[in-house]
PALOPA-788325 format. One record per residue (C-alpha): z, x, y. Coordinates in Angstrom, 1 decimal. Each point is the difference from the previous one (the first is absolute). Layout:
<nodes>
<node <Z; X; Y>>
...
</nodes>
This chain:
<nodes>
<node <15.5; 150.5; -30.5>>
<node <0.3; -3.1; -2.1>>
<node <2.3; -1.4; 2.8>>
<node <-2.3; 0.7; 2.9>>
<node <-2.9; -1.7; -2.0>>
<node <2.3; -3.0; -0.8>>
<node <1.3; -0.3; 3.5>>
<node <-3.7; 0.0; 1.4>>
<node <-1.1; -2.6; -2.5>>
<node <3.0; -2.4; 1.2>>
<node <-0.8; 0.5; 3.5>>
<node <-3.7; -0.8; -0.7>>
<node <1.1; -3.0; -2.0>>
<node <2.2; -1.3; 2.9>>
<node <-2.6; 0.5; 2.6>>
<node <-2.7; -1.7; -2.1>>
<node <2.4; -3.0; -0.5>>
<node <0.9; -0.3; 3.7>>
<node <-3.7; 0.1; 1.0>>
<node <-1.0; -2.6; -2.4>>
<node <2.9; -2.2; 1.1>>
<node <-1.0; 0.3; 3.8>>
<node <-3.6; -0.8; -0.9>>
<node <1.1; -2.9; -1.7>>
<node <2.3; -1.3; 2.8>>
<node <-2.9; 0.6; 2.4>>
<node <-2.3; -2.1; -2.2>>
<node <2.5; -2.8; -0.1>>
<node <0.5; 0.1; 3.8>>
<node <-3.7; 0.0; 0.5>>
<node <-0.3; -3.1; -2.0>>
<node <2.8; -1.8; 1.3>>
<node <-1.5; -1.2; 3.2>>
<node <-3.1; -1.5; -1.7>>
<node <2.3; -1.7; -2.5>>
<node <2.1; -1.6; 2.8>>
<node <-3.3; -1.1; 1.7>>
<node <-1.1; -1.9; -3.0>>
<node <3.3; -1.6; -0.4>>
<node <0.3; -1.3; 3.5>>
<node <-2.5; -2.8; -0.1>>
<node <0.3; -2.3; 2.9>>
<node <0.5; -3.7; -0.9>>
<node <-2.6; -2.3; 1.7>>
<node <1.3; -3.5; 1.3>>
<node <-2.0; -2.8; 1.4>>
<node <1.5; -2.4; 2.6>>
<node <1.5; -3.1; -1.4>>
<node <-1.7; -2.4; 2.3>>
<node <-3.8; -0.2; -0.3>>
<node <-0.7; -3.0; 2.1>>
<node <1.6; 1.2; 3.5>>
<node <-1.3; -1.8; 3.2>>
<node <-2.0; 2.5; 2.1>>
<node <2.5; -0.5; 2.9>>
<node <2.9; 1.0; -2.4>>
<node <-2.1; 3.1; -1.1>>
<node <-0.6; 1.1; 3.5>>
<node <3.8; -0.3; 0.7>>
<node <1.1; 1.8; -2.8>>
<node <-2.6; 2.9; 0.7>>
<node <1.7; -0.1; 3.7>>
<node <3.4; 0.4; -1.2>>
<node <-1.0; 2.6; -2.8>>
<node <-2.0; 2.1; 2.8>>
<node <3.1; 0.0; 2.2>>
<node <2.2; 0.9; -2.9>>
<node <-2.4; 3.0; -0.9>>
<node <0.3; 1.1; 3.6>>
<node <3.8; 0.1; -0.2>>
<node <-0.3; 1.9; -3.2>>
<node <-2.5; 2.6; 1.5>>
<node <2.3; 0.4; 3.1>>
<node <3.1; 0.8; -2.2>>
<node <-2.1; 2.6; -2.0>>
<node <-0.7; 1.7; 3.4>>
<node <3.6; -0.5; 1.0>>
<node <-1.2; -2.1; 3.2>>
<node <2.8; -2.6; 0.5>>
<node <-1.7; -1.5; 3.2>>
<node <-3.2; -0.6; -1.7>>
<node <1.9; -1.5; -3.1>>
<node <2.0; -2.3; 2.6>>
<node <-3.4; -1.1; 1.6>>
<node <-1.7; -0.9; -3.4>>
<node <3.3; -1.9; -1.0>>
<node <-0.3; -2.1; 3.3>>
<node <-3.4; -0.9; -1.0>>
<node <1.0; -1.0; -3.6>>
<node <2.9; -2.1; 1.4>>
<node <-2.3; -1.7; 2.4>>
<node <-2.6; -0.8; -2.7>>
<node <2.7; -1.6; -2.2>>
<node <1.0; -2.1; 3.0>>
<node <-3.6; -1.3; 0.6>>
<node <-0.7; -0.8; -3.7>>
<node <-1.2; -3.5; -0.8>>
<node <1.8; -0.7; -3.3>>
<node <-1.8; -3.4; -0.4>>
<node <-3.0; 2.1; -1.3>>
<node <2.0; 0.9; -3.1>>
<node <0.0; -2.2; -3.2>>
<node <3.4; -1.1; -1.2>>
<node <0.3; 2.6; -2.6>>
<node <-1.1; 2.8; 2.3>>
<node <2.5; -1.3; 2.8>>
<node <2.9; 0.3; -2.6>>
<node <-0.8; 3.6; -0.6>>
<node <-0.9; 1.0; 3.7>>
<node <3.4; -1.8; 1.2>>
<node <2.1; 2.2; -2.3>>
<node <-1.0; 3.2; 1.9>>
<node <-1.0; -1.1; 3.5>>
<node <3.6; 0.2; 1.6>>
<node <0.6; 3.4; -1.5>>
<node <-3.3; 1.4; 1.2>>
<node <0.7; -1.4; 3.5>>
<node <3.5; 1.4; 0.0>>
<node <-0.9; 3.4; -1.0>>
<node <-2.9; 0.2; 2.5>>
<node <2.2; -0.9; 2.8>>
<node <2.6; 2.8; -1.0>>
<node <-2.8; 2.6; -0.3>>
<node <-1.4; -1.2; 3.5>>
<node <3.6; 0.4; 1.6>>
<node <0.8; 3.4; -1.7>>
<node <-2.4; 2.3; 1.4>>
<node <2.8; 2.5; 0.9>>
<node <1.1; 0.1; -3.9>>
<node <-2.8; 0.7; -2.3>>
<node <2.4; 0.2; -3.0>>
<node <0.9; -3.6; 0.7>>
<node <-3.5; -0.9; 0.3>>
<node <-0.7; 1.6; -3.4>>
<node <3.0; -2.0; -1.5>>
<node <-1.3; -3.2; 1.3>>
<node <-3.7; 0.9; -1.1>>
<node <1.4; 0.4; -3.6>>
<node <1.2; -3.6; 0.0>>
<node <-3.1; -1.1; 1.8>>
<node <-2.2; 1.5; -2.5>>
<node <1.6; -2.0; -2.9>>
<node <-1.0; -3.2; 1.8>>
<node <-3.4; 1.2; 0.8>>
<node <-0.5; 1.0; -3.5>>
<node <0.7; -3.5; -1.2>>
<node <-2.4; -1.5; 2.6>>
<node <-2.9; 2.3; -0.6>>
<node <0.4; -0.5; -3.9>>
<node <-0.1; -3.6; 0.6>>
<node <-2.9; -0.3; 2.6>>
<node <-1.5; 3.4; 0.1>>
<node <-0.1; 2.3; 3.1>>
<node <-3.6; -0.4; 1.0>>
<node <-0.8; 3.3; -1.6>>
<node <1.0; 2.1; -3.1>>
<node <3.8; 1.1; 0.4>>
<node <2.1; 2.5; -2.0>>
<node <3.6; -0.7; -0.9>>
<node <1.7; 3.4; 0.3>>
<node <3.6; 1.1; -0.9>>
<node <2.2; 2.7; 1.1>>
<node <3.1; 0.6; -2.4>>
<node <1.9; 2.1; 2.7>>
<node <-0.2; -2.5; 2.8>>
<node <3.1; -2.2; 1.2>>
<node <2.2; 3.0; -1.1>>
<node <-1.3; 0.2; -3.6>>
<node <-0.1; -3.7; -0.7>>
<node <-3.8; 0.0; 0.5>>
<node <-2.4; -2.1; 2.2>>
<node <-3.5; -1.3; -0.1>>
<node <-2.7; -0.6; 2.5>>
<node <-3.6; -1.1; 0.2>>
<node <-2.9; 2.4; 1.0>>
<node <-3.6; -0.6; 0.8>>
<node <-0.8; 3.6; -1.7>>
<node <0.7; 1.3; -3.5>>
<node <1.3; 3.2; 1.6>>
<node <3.7; 0.2; 0.3>>
<node <1.4; 0.3; 3.4>>
<node <3.6; -1.0; 0.2>>
<node <1.2; -1.9; 2.9>>
<node <3.8; 0.5; -0.9>>
<node <-0.2; 3.9; 0.4>>
<node <-3.1; 0.6; 1.9>>
<node <-0.6; 3.8; 0.2>>
<node <3.2; 0.8; -1.6>>
<node <-1.4; -1.2; -3.5>>
<node <-3.5; -1.4; 0.7>>
<node <-1.1; -0.2; -3.6>>
<node <3.2; -1.2; -1.5>>
<node <-0.9; -3.2; -2.1>>
<node <-2.6; -1.4; -2.2>>
<node <-2.4; -2.9; -0.2>>
<node <1.3; -2.8; -2.3>>
<node <-2.6; -2.7; 0.4>>
<node <-3.4; -0.8; 1.6>>
<node <-0.1; -3.4; 1.6>>
<node <-3.4; -1.7; 0.3>>
</nodes>
């Protein structure tokens, strides 16, 4: 009889411990998302140049809008639309009057103009190969990020990053919305990435 009572007590002790362990694990997992949310504060960045000519601001907004059209087309897996938006961006670059730039502004802009134009032309010509467009978009995004950080984008922009893009090397992009929509994977991994900065 003593053995039975001892056996029941041992079983009850094990069950009680297991339940309390599960409750504590559940509580931790329920707290984790909130804790993560508190730790992912987005850094706010102001454009470097505050004295931008109205013509320059209008031009930067035009190329930013075309860039965003490319990004949104890639999110939707629409290579032809991405190509059309890239043609618009390349045409805007060709038509820009750089005499409107102050000397320090021109120095910054000139570092990125050729790369933006080259990547836009590649995206425009690669409507049959969306993966190539996405590779070029990753390169273009680096240049656009520098330009927008210097001049602003005509609206609040978000600097996003996906660690899995470019075969795990990671890649960034700019977005007009805080919600993550990944242009490198589209529907395969739409929400892969995080907002790193808000550019005003």
